[in-house]
C-alpha positions in Angstrom: -13.3 80.3 32.5 -11.2 80.6 35.7 -12.2 77.2 36.9 -9.3 76.8 39.5 -10.2 80.5 40.7 -13.8 79.6 41.0 -12.8 76.3 42.9 -10.7 78.5 45.4 -12.9 81.2 45.7 -15.8 79.0 46.5 -13.8 77.1 49.1 -12.5 80.4 50.7 -16.2 81.9 50.8 -17.4 78.4 52.3 -14.7 78.0 55.0 -15.1 82.1 56.2 -18.9 81.0 56.5 -18.4 77.9 58.2 -15.9 79.1 60.6 -17.6 79.4 64.0 -18.0 82.6 65.9 -16.2 82.9 69.2 -16.0 85.5 71.7 -12.6 87.4 71.1 -12.3 87.6 75.2 -13.3 84.0 75.8 -10.7 83.2 72.8 -8.0 85.5 74.7 -8.5 83.8 77.7 -8.3 80.1 76.3 -5.2 81.3 74.4 -3.6 82.4 77.7 -4.3 79.2 79.7 -2.8 77.3 76.6 0.4 79.4 76.6 1.0 78.9 80.4 0.4 75.0 80.3 2.6 74.6 77.4 5.5 76.8 79.3 4.8 75.9 83.0 7.9 73.5 83.1 10.2 75.9 81.3 12.6 77.7 83.7 10.5 80.9 83.0 7.2 79.3 83.9 9.1 77.4 87.1 10.3 80.8 88.5 6.9 82.8 87.8 4.7 79.4 89.0 2.6 79.1 85.9 1.1 76.2 87.6 0.0 78.1 90.4 -1.4 80.9 88.4 -3.5 78.1 86.3 -4.9 77.3 89.6 -6.2 80.8 90.0 -10.1 81.8 89.7 -9.2 84.7 87.6 -5.9 83.5 85.4 -5.4 86.8 83.6 -5.5 88.6 86.9 -2.9 86.1 88.6 -0.8 86.3 85.5 -0.9 90.2 85.4 0.0 90.3 89.2 3.0 87.6 89.2 4.9 88.4 85.8 6.6 91.6 85.3 6.4 93.4 82.0 9.4 93.1 80.0 11.1 94.8 77.1 13.4 93.5 74.7 16.5 94.3 76.9 15.1 92.9 79.8 14.1 89.4 78.5 17.0 89.2 76.4 19.4 89.9 79.4 17.6 87.7 81.8 16.5 84.9 79.6 17.0 84.8 75.8 20.7 85.4 75.8 20.8 81.8 77.4 19.1 80.4 74.1 22.2 81.7 72.1 24.4 80.0 74.5 22.5 76.6 73.6 20.5 76.2 76.9 16.8 74.7 76.0 13.4 74.9 77.9 14.5 78.7 78.6 11.0 80.4 77.8 9.3 78.3 75.7 9.7 74.4 75.6 12.9 73.1 73.3 14.8 75.7 71.4 13.9 78.0 68.6 15.2 77.0 65.3 15.5 80.8 64.1 16.1 84.0 65.4 14.3 86.9 63.7 16.9 90.0 63.4 15.1 93.3 63.8 16.0 96.7 64.6 12.4 98.4 64.1 14.1 101.5 63.1 17.5 102.3 61.0 20.5 103.0 63.2 19.9 100.6 66.0 21.7 97.5 66.6 19.8 94.4 65.5 17.6 92.6 68.1 17.7 88.7 68.1 14.3 87.4 68.4 13.3 83.7 69.0 10.9 82.2 66.3 9.9 78.6 67.3 8.1 76.2 65.1 5.0 77.1 66.8 5.2 80.6 66.1 6.1 79.9 62.3 2.5 77.5 62.3 0.8 80.4 63.9 1.9 83.1 61.1 1.1 80.4 58.4 -2.0 80.0 59.9 -3.0 83.5 60.3 -2.0 84.1 56.8 -4.7 81.2 55.8 -7.3 83.4 58.0 -6.2 86.5 55.9 -6.8 84.6 52.9 -10.0 83.5 53.8 -11.0 87.2 54.6 -10.5 88.0 50.9 -14.0 86.6 50.7 -15.0 89.8 52.3 -13.5 91.8 49.3 -15.6 90.7 46.4 -12.6 89.7 44.1 -13.4 88.0 40.9 -12.4 84.0 40.8 -9.6 85.2 38.1 -7.7 86.8 40.9 -7.2 83.5 42.5 -5.4 82.1 39.8 -2.7 85.1 39.7 0.9 85.0 41.2 1.8 86.9 44.4 5.1 89.0 44.3 6.4 89.1 47.9 9.0 91.4 48.4 11.1 91.1 51.8 14.3 90.4 53.0 16.7 87.8 51.9 15.5 84.0 52.3 19.2 83.2 52.6 19.4 82.8 56.3 22.8 83.0 58.1 23.9 80.3 60.0 24.7 81.3 64.2 26.0 78.2 65.7 22.9 75.9 65.8 20.4 78.7 64.5 19.4 80.5 61.5 18.8 84.1 61.3 17.5 86.7 59.4 14.6 89.4 59.3 11.1 87.7 59.8 9.8 88.1 56.3 12.7 86.3 54.8 12.2 83.5 57.7 8.6 83.5 56.7 9.2 83.2 52.8 11.8 80.5 53.6 8.8 78.5 55.0 6.0 78.7 52.9 3.6 76.0 52.6 4.4 73.7 49.4 1.4 74.5 48.0 1.9 78.2 47.8 5.0 77.5 46.1 3.5 77.8 42.7 2.1 81.4 43.5 5.0 82.6 45.2 7.1 85.3 43.2 10.0 86.1 42.6 10.9 82.6 43.6 13.4 81.0 45.5 16.6 81.4 43.4 15.7 85.3 43.5 14.4 85.4 47.1 17.8 84.2 48.2 19.8 87.0 46.6 21.3 89.1 49.6 22.1 92.1 47.8 18.7 94.0 47.5 19.6 96.0 44.1 20.6 92.9 42.5 17.6 91.3 43.4 15.2 93.9 42.1 17.3 94.1 38.9 16.3 90.2 38.3 12.9 90.6 39.2 12.9 93.4 36.6 14.5 91.3 34.1 11.8 88.2 34.4 8.5 90.5 35.2 7.4 89.8 31.7 7.2 85.8 32.9 4.8 86.5 35.6 1.1 87.4 35.7 1.1 88.8 39.2 -2.1 89.5 40.7 -1.0 90.7 44.3 1.6 92.3 45.9 3.2 91.9 49.4 5.6 94.1 50.9 6.9 97.8 53.0 5.6 100.6 50.8 8.9 102.2 50.3 10.6 99.1 48.9 7.9 97.9 46.8 7.6 101.5 45.2 11.2 101.1 44.3 11.0 97.8 42.7 7.7 98.9 41.0 10.0 101.9 39.5 12.7 99.7 38.2 10.3 97.2 36.3 8.7 100.4 34.5 12.5 101.8 33.9 13.8 98.4 33.0 10.7 97.6 30.5 10.5 101.4 29.3 6.9 101.8 30.1 4.2 104.3 31.4 2.9 102.3 34.3 3.2 98.9 35.9 -0.3 97.5 34.7 1.4 97.3 31.2 3.4 94.4 32.2 1.2 93.0 34.9 -2.4 94.0 33.6 -4.2 91.5 36.4 -2.5 93.3 39.3 -5.5 94.4 41.7 -4.5 93.8 45.2 -1.7 95.5 47.2 -0.8 93.9 51.0 0.9 96.3 52.5 2.6 96.3 56.0 5.6 97.5 58.4 4.7 101.1 58.1 1.5 103.3 57.3 0.7 103.3 53.7 -1.3 106.5 53.5 2.2 108.6 53.3 3.1 106.8 50.2 -0.3 106.6 48.3 -0.2 109.2 46.0 3.4 108.4 44.8 2.6 105.1 44.5 -0.5 105.4 42.5 1.4 107.4 40.0 2.9 103.9 39.1 -0.4 102.7 38.3 -2.8 102.5 35.6 -5.8 102.4 38.1 -5.7 102.1 41.9 -5.3 98.8 43.6 -7.3 97.2 46.7 -5.2 97.9 49.5 -5.1 95.3 52.1 -3.1 96.2 55.9 -1.4 93.8 58.0 0.5 93.7 61.0 3.7 91.3 60.8 6.2 91.8 63.4 9.3 89.9 64.2 7.4 88.9 67.3 4.4 87.5 65.1 1.5 88.1 63.1 -0.7 90.4 65.0 -3.5 91.6 63.0 -4.5 92.3 59.3 -7.2 94.3 57.4 -10.2 91.6 57.3 -12.8 93.6 55.3 -13.0 96.7 52.5 -14.0 100.3 53.6 -11.8 100.3 56.7 -8.2 101.3 57.1 -8.3 99.3 60.2 -6.9 95.9 60.8 -8.4 92.8 63.1 -6.3 91.6 65.9 -5.7 88.0 65.7 -6.9 86.8 69.3 -7.0 82.9 68.5 -3.7 82.1 67.5 -0.9 82.0 69.8 -0.7 85.6 70.9 -2.1 87.1 74.3 -2.6 90.9 74.3 -2.6 93.3 77.1 -2.9 97.2 76.7 -0.9 100.0 78.9 -2.8 103.4 78.5 -0.3 105.2 76.7 -0.4 108.0 79.3 2.6 110.0 81.3 2.1 108.3 84.3 2.6 105.3 82.7 5.4 105.7 80.8 8.9 106.3 82.1 11.0 109.3 80.0 12.8 107.0 77.9 9.7 105.7 76.5 9.5 102.3 78.6 6.3 101.2 80.4 6.6 102.0 84.1 6.6 98.9 86.5 3.5 100.1 88.3 1.5 100.9 84.9 -1.9 100.7 84.7 -2.5 97.2 82.3 -5.9 96.3 80.6 -7.3 93.1 79.1 -9.1 93.3 76.1 -12.7 93.3 77.9 -11.6 96.7 79.3 -10.0 98.5 76.5 -12.1 101.9 74.9 -12.2 103.1 71.5 -10.0 105.9 70.3 -7.5 105.7 73.2 -3.8 105.0 72.8 -2.5 101.8 74.2 1.0 100.6 74.4 0.8 96.9 73.1 1.7 94.1 75.3 2.4 90.8 73.8 2.8 87.0 75.2 3.6 84.3 72.3 4.4 81.1 71.4 7.7 82.2 70.7 8.3 82.5 74.6 8.0 86.3 74.8 6.2 87.1 78.1 4.5 90.5 78.7 6.6 92.0 76.1 6.2 95.3 75.0 6.7 95.4 71.3 7.3 99.0 71.1 4.0 99.9 69.1 0.9 101.9 70.3 -2.5 101.1 69.1 -6.1 102.4 69.3 -9.5 100.6 68.8 -11.7 102.1 66.2 -14.2 99.2 66.7 -13.7 97.3 70.0 -16.5 94.7 69.1 -14.8 93.4 65.9 -11.3 93.8 67.8 -10.3 96.4 65.0 -7.2 98.7 65.5 -4.9 101.3 64.0 -1.1 101.3 64.7 -0.8 104.8 66.1 3.0 105.0 66.6 5.9 104.0 68.4 6.3 104.5 72.3 10.0 106.0 71.8 8.6 107.9 68.5 6.4 110.4 70.7 7.3 113.7 69.9 6.5 115.3 73.8 9.6 117.1 74.5 7.7 120.3 75.4 4.2 119.0 75.6 3.3 118.7 72.1 2.1 115.2 72.5 2.4 114.5 68.6 2.0 110.9 67.6 3.0 109.3 64.5 -0.2 108.9 63.7 -1.1 112.4 63.6 1.9 113.2 61.8 0.8 110.9 59.0 -2.3 112.8 58.9 -0.5 116.0 58.7 1.6 115.0 55.9 -1.6 113.8 54.3 -2.9 117.4 54.6 0.0 118.8 53.5 -0.2 116.5 50.2 -3.8 117.6 49.4 -3.2 121.1 50.2 -0.1 121.6 47.9 -1.0 118.9 45.5 2.3 116.9 45.9 3.6 113.7 47.3 5.6 113.6 50.4 6.8 110.1 50.6 8.9 110.5 53.7 9.7 112.4 57.0 11.2 112.5 60.0 11.1 115.5 62.9 13.0 116.3 66.2 12.6 118.6 68.7 16.0 120.7 69.1 17.2 123.8 71.0 17.5 127.1 68.2 21.2 128.2 68.5 20.8 131.9 68.9 18.4 131.6 72.2 18.4 127.9 73.3 14.5 127.7 72.8 13.1 124.4 71.5 11.4 124.3 67.9 10.3 121.5 65.8 12.6 120.9 63.0 11.3 119.0 60.2 12.7 117.0 57.0 10.1 116.1 54.4 11.1 113.7 51.6 9.6 114.7 48.2 10.4 115.0 44.9 8.0 117.9 44.0 8.5 121.6 44.4 7.6 122.9 47.9 8.1 126.1 49.1 9.7 125.4 52.8 8.3 128.5 54.6 5.1 128.0 53.1 5.3 124.6 54.0 6.2 125.0 57.7 2.9 127.7 57.8 0.6 125.2 56.4 1.8 122.1 58.7 2.1 124.5 61.9 -1.7 125.5 61.4 -2.8 121.8 60.5 -1.4 120.5 63.8 -2.6 123.4 65.6 -6.4 122.5 64.6 -5.9 118.5 65.1 -3.9 118.5 68.5 -5.0 120.9 71.3 -1.9 119.8 73.2 0.5 120.8 70.2 -1.4 124.2 70.0 -0.9 125.3 73.4 2.9 124.0 73.4 3.1 126.6 70.7 1.8 129.6 72.8 4.1 128.3 75.4 7.9 126.6 75.0 7.6 125.4 71.5 8.6 128.8 69.7 9.3 127.6 66.1 8.8 125.4 63.2 11.5 124.7 60.9 11.2 122.7 57.7 13.7 121.4 55.0 12.6 119.6 51.9 15.1 117.1 50.5 14.4 114.7 47.8 13.3 111.3 48.6 16.6 109.8 47.4 18.2 111.3 50.5 15.7 109.1 53.0 16.7 105.7 51.1 20.1 106.4 51.2 20.4 106.9 54.8 18.4 104.1 54.9 20.9 102.1 52.7 23.9 103.5 55.0 22.3 102.4 58.3 20.8 99.0 57.2 20.5 97.2 54.1 18.0 98.0 51.4 15.0 96.3 51.1 14.4 94.7 54.8 12.2 95.5 57.4 13.4 99.1 57.4 11.2 101.5 59.0 12.5 105.2 58.8 12.3 106.7 62.4 9.6 109.6 62.4 10.9 111.2 65.5 14.7 111.3 66.5 16.3 112.2 69.5 18.9 115.1 69.0 22.0 113.2 68.9 20.8 111.2 66.1 19.2 114.0 64.5 22.3 116.0 64.3 23.8 112.7 62.7 21.1 112.9 59.9 21.5 116.6 59.5 25.0 116.4 58.7 24.3 113.4 55.8 21.5 115.1 54.3 23.7 118.3 54.0 26.2 116.0 52.5 24.2 114.2 49.9 24.3 115.6 46.7 21.1 117.8 46.5 20.4 120.8 44.3 20.2 123.9 46.4 16.3 124.5 45.3 16.0 121.1 47.2 18.0 121.9 50.1 16.7 125.3 51.2 15.2 125.5 54.5 12.2 127.9 56.2 10.2 128.5 59.2 7.2 129.8 60.7 7.5 131.6 63.9 4.8 132.3 66.5 
């Protein structure tokens, strides 16, 4: 009998029932006041007169009117660079112990984002909230006695002056609570290995020692890890060595494009739970089954604002316009795309994280990530979000009964007539005819997006598809940034980066049948 598991499950269910309900809007108002009060004596708080904002009748309105919106470049150049130079009380009291390295997508130079003690505590608290929400998933008591495989970046953080730096998954894993260490795998010794391939080999070697009940990590890297374990032990599927594996907590990118290939590695499907942990904080998590949406964390160190993702609110380079319309949680609407703006206990103020989201259930504060502000294909008015692209990939998988694990696209000019086309690279290890695939892809996008349909009758003259092995995408990630970290393959590329990608893809060792291309014109 799972005595410990029953105790833990009962405690979780009891905590979930006893947690008082608070209006999300009231919670957000309280969080904003706490943030402003805590930081009013910092240099940032003095410049923007946080003390005066706190005295206003409508604090949220006064805050929005007084503090400009910042992207990473603006807040780093004006404020955060001073933290690296040893200054204190800049945008948050004291100095941060950690900096999270984040490039978001491959090919960009790393950002350094401060991680304060308060932010680490907020991440841990949200983690506990997520564990508490497991009461909604009807898991057996035995599950709560199993181990959790957390595959992120290395926990061997690098010293930079008086700071330690690494990716947020490595920083979080190096600060897990003592009571959790007995459940955490692969354990500190393996998690510190810097080389990802070496780390995964060690996991494979010791896999038989563990009783894994849950996985956590970015889909592409979790999938490669599972393949290595299966290959090393000559298994048919991962459940032959981890029979109690039942939950996968995913994050970083949408899971659906990976589902088909992922489930080929299993004896039976898992319970999939989505999370939204960024370098800037733990923003949301899936709190109940029967949905693919996540609940915003409105009561724990992060204040949210929302910019309607419309041309009038955006600049040509994907930044929020200084005069953009900005809404609070009280004013958002369901099924409308918003640019996410956050203020946090790490000293980020009205900070655009770069993601777009939509509310699927406003009452529950449930959202879905719909894309990136700079990964939005609208060169000729097609208005394709990553959310729509993911849906199109699922439609292709169902139509052709294949797996498409990766993709990227760019709007480029056709050499012969200088007209715009959309050129797609799809990563699949199944056999696909590029011309037929382009035909179906174009049809699907026309049906699901009226703006795309209009663009295809005017300035968008063609759709071209190239099929390459999934390995080509993994190798591109490895060349541009180390394996296994918070790597997000750019779904949309600008022409210059796309040219580099095409050169790389052509030079990769692929068979002629996998390297051929096709198109579907108007």
